[in-house]
N, C-alpha and C positions, 0 to 999 in steps of 0.2 A: 529102445528108442531114444532115450535120453542121451546115450553116448554118441549116436549118430547126429543128434541135434547140436551137441557141443562142437562138433567138427565143422558145422555149416556156417562159415563166416563168409560174408559177401562184401567186396569192395567195389566202389564205383565213384564216379564224379558227377556232380550236379551240373546241369547246363542252364545258363541264363536264358529266359524267354526272350526272343528277338525283339519283342515290343517293349522291353524294359531293360535297357543296357545299364551296366554298372562298372564304370572305370576303376574304382578303387579295388575291386575284387579280382584277383588273378585266377583263383581256382577254389572250388569247394569240393573236398573229398569226404566221402562218407563210408562207414563200415557198419554193417548190421550182423548180429549173431543172435540166434535163438538158443539161449543157455539151457532151457528146459521147456516143458509143455506150457509153463505159465510165465516165462520171463524172457525179455528181449533186452539186448545192449546195443545202443546205437551211438556211434561217435560221428561228429560233425567237425571237420577241420577246414576253416576258412583261412586262405592265404592271400595277403594283399596289404593295402594301407589301412589298417585297422582304425587309425585316427580319423579317417574320413567316413567312418561308419558310426551311427548312433547306436550305442550299446546300453540297454537299460542297466542301471545300477543294481548291485546285489541287494535283495531284500528277503524278507521272511518267505519261505516257501508256502504258497497258497494258490488255490484255484482262482482263476481270473478270466473273464471272457475278453474277446477282441485282441488277443495278443498278436495276431496276425497283421494288425495295423502298424507294427513296429518290428524291429529285428527280432526274429524268432525262428526256431527250428520246428519242423513238423514231421509227423509220420502218419500214414493212412494204412490201415490193416484190415483186410478182408479174407474170407475163405473162398476158394474157387467155386464152391457149391452153393454160394449164397450171394444175393444182391446187397445184403446188409454189410456195413463196414463201420469202423471206428476211426476217428481223427483225434490225434494228440498234438497239442501245441506246447513248446517248451521255450521259455524266455531265458536269456542269459541271467536275468534277475533271480532265477529259481522259481518264478510263478509258472503255472501250468494250466492247461485246460484239456478236457477230454469230452468228446461228444460221440453219440451213437446215431447212426442213420439206418433207416430201413431199406433204402435204395438210393440212387443218385440224388443227392441233396434233398431227400424226402424224410420225414419223420424225425427230424433232429431233436435230440434231447440230451441232457447232460448224462454222461456215462457213469455208471456205478463202478468205481475202480479205486484201487490204491494209489496214493500219490506217487508220482515217479520221483526218482532221485536224480537231480541235475547237478553236475559238477562243471563249472566254467572257469577257464583260465585264458588269459590273454596277454599278448605282448605287442610290440610295435607292428609286427607283420603276421600275427597269427591269432585267431580266435578258436579255441577248442572247447567244444561241449560234449560231454559224455553223459548219457541218459540211460538209466535202468528203468525199464517199463514192466510192470506187472500186468499180464494180459487180462482182460475181462474174462470171466468164466465161460462166456459164450464162445470164445476162440480156443480155449485150452485143449479141447478134444480133437481139433484138426491137425492132422500130420503135416499139412503144408499150408502156409499162409502166403497171401499175395501182398506185398509191401510197396507203398509209394513213399519215397523220402523227399523232402523239400525244405527250402528255407526262403524266408522273406528277409531282405536286407534293406534297411533304411539308411540312406546316406545323409550326411550332415547338410547337404543342400536341400533336404526335404523330400526327395523322391525315393520310391521303393522299387527294387527289382525282385524278380521272382525266379527262383532256381528249383529245378526238379530233375529227376532221373530221365524224364521224357516229357516233351510237350507235343500235344497233338491238336492244338487249336489256335486260332488267331489271337485269343486272349489267354492269359495264364489260367489254368483250371486244375488245381491239385486233386479235385474230387473225381476227376475223369478216371475211371477204372483202367483205361488203356495205359495210364501212368503207373500202375501198380505192378511194376516189372520185376521186382526182386521176389524170388520165391524162397521162403525159409520153412 
């Protein structure tokens, strides 16, 4: 099974929610790969005017809540057979958060997991984040996972835009399982 998992890499582009436009960002490309039963690799490539985006400074990797209020990358992971899912937030600063939900926005608690590895590089026109995520043990036994990938972008003018693989509501809602459209 592991050899078939290593071959499963998915490429996609995130779409900005129409209620939150973001002129500095031209495109956000993502790639996700399940490296083993217990590990995911996710890459986020933002192309545009990076100087017009607020990017948190690099700090000591640590768990921190409310990263979604600023520029951060996110991934939502669930199994098709379950309403439960996990949310991971990754800041360019190397701070991170992980939550477990019993169902749609219910039963939220800090997820018991290994700290992800976050590597961030940036230039004038590109922000690249590569994240290695150790899956919580509850997900390791599933042959297929449903993945939702998203980003929050905070512009220097103070507004945030919300990017995801798919938007199915009038307001951005990354927790909506209809947005978990990548299968790994």
